[in-house]
N, C-alpha and C positions, 0 to 999 in steps of 0.2 A: 291824706285826703280824709274827707267830712265823714265824721262817724255822725251815727244816727240813734238813741238809743228811742227805741219803740213798743209799743203794744199794740195791734186790734183794738178799736173804740177808743181810743185818743187823741189830745190834739196830736202828738207825733203826725194822723196823717196828714195838718196841713203843714208841716215842715218836710217833710217826704213827696207830697201838691206839688211844695213849692221847688225846694230840688228837678224833681221830674217837666215843671217847666221850662227852668231856666237848660235843662241839656247839665246839668254838673255829673262832674261821678261824685257817689256814697259810695258807702257800706252802710246796711243795718247791722246791731246787738239788736237780738227782739228780743224781748223782756217779759215773764209772768208778768199779768199784773194782780195784782199792787203793785210795784218793784219793795213795799218799801217794808214787808212782808216777805219777800217769798228771793227778795235777793238782797241781805241786807249791807250787802257791799258799795254797791249799789251811792249806798247815803256820803262815797268822799267823789262820785262823782255828779251827782246833786246833795245840796243838804232840806233839797223841799222835800225829798222821795218821791217825788211827783217823774209824769213826762209830758210829754217828752225834751229831754237831753241835745246838748248836741257838739261835738272836738270838732275844731281843727285847730290840731296841731298844740299849744298850750294855749291856750283859747274854749274854755266853756259858756257856751250857751244854755240858762232854762227856763225860757217864757216862749211860747211854740211863735207869739208874731213879734215879738222879735228878735228870733233863730231866724225869721223869716221874709225880717229885715237887713241883716245881717248879708243873708244871702244873696238876694235882693243884689245888696252893693258892691258880693265883692265881686259877684259870676258880672256886677256891669247885665241885672236883665230889662224888664219893660213891668215888670209888677209892682211898681213905685210912681205913686202921681207927684210933681213933683208942682212946689207951690205956684207957680209962674203960669203951670198945666190949664186945662180946659177938666174944669170937672172935680180939680183935690179939693174943693168942701163937700161933693160927696163923697171919693176917696177918704177921705176925715173923719165922717162922719159916720161910715160906716165897717169901715177902720177897725174900734170899738166898742160900735153897738154890735159887733156874731157877738164879739165876750163880754163885752158891762151890759149892755140892754139885755140880749135875746138866751142869750145861755143860761140864767139861773132860775127863770118855769121849771125849766125840764129837773134843774137840781128840787125844785118846790114839791114837784111834781110827780117824784123818788125816794122822797122826805115818810121815812116809819114811826110809828110812835103816836100816841094819844089825841094826836089831834092829822091824822091819817088820814081818812073823806077829804075832813076842810081844805088841807094842804094840797092833795089832786088836784078840789078845784079853786082854789088859788091857783095854782102854776098852769090849769086848762086857759085860761080866763086869760092870765096875763100873756101869755104864750100866746094866743091866740092877737091880744089887742094890737101886741110887739107884729105882730109879722102884719099888718098891716102898712105902718112904716115898707117894709120891701113890698109889699101889695102899689101904694100911688106907687112909687121909680121905676116898677114895672108895667108902668097901667099904658103907657104911649109906644112898647112891646121891645123896649130896652131886654136884650142878653145879660150885658152886665151891670153894676151900678155903677161904674164911673169910668167919667174917659169913654167909650164906646171898647173897651177893652179889658181882658184876665185887670185887675190887681189884685194886691193880697186884700183886701177891703170881699171881694168877691171868697177867693182862701180862708179867712175870716166866718161871714156869714154863710156859706155854701156848710165847712163844717161844719154848723149846728145844726140846719136841716135836715143834715144826713142826722147828730146822735138824737135826731126827733125821734126813726123810730127804734130806739134804741128807748125811748121813756114812753111810748104809748102815746107822744100829739103831734104825730105825722098827719095824723089826720086832720087835724086842723088848719094845716099850708092850703089854700089858699090856691084854685086850679095856674092862678099866673104863678107863684108862684113853685108851685112846685113844676112845672114847666123851665121856671127858671133851673130851678134844682136837676133837674131831671137831666137838659145841657152841660149840666158845672157836672157830672157826672157821664155822659158818655166820650169827655174829652178822654184824648188817651192816657196823658200826664195823672190823673188824679185817676183811672184805670186799675195803668200802672206802682203809684203810688197802696191803694189799694192792695194788690197784693206780693207787696214787695214787705211784709208784716206776713 
């Protein structure tokens, strides 16, 4: 059985959400955040000391989107868009956009130190600008970012939109992005994933 090491407010939500969408059985090992402080033995599972980690028999993966891709392949799911399918370019773009582009300003906005005010302003401005990319894609009333269905791109971006609440940047979400996020959060699989930790 799939084992997921998880904690509230971490990227483990992406993995649990994917598992729920796939209808795959799994077990959650709930850890106190940050695990590197509270669970020193966790380094034997994840040398990075970060969450999530997933074990499937002898296989261990520690990168949330890599885990999601693995699970989709393992359980034959519809969460990945193939290169020969319409919407592949959008899928690929937003799969990486969530983590690589949209997420970093949240960390800037939470930075402490002598440049706190500047870091907060920089994070807010960058996040607002990057939300515009999503807003443009949703302008035609789409419910999902690619291929007309839920994909890992939505899990990638949707996780960060939810995380923006913890960073105090959720108020920056445009109406269409708020509606998109709300639609993702109403999915039964999402709700089960949130309740799993």
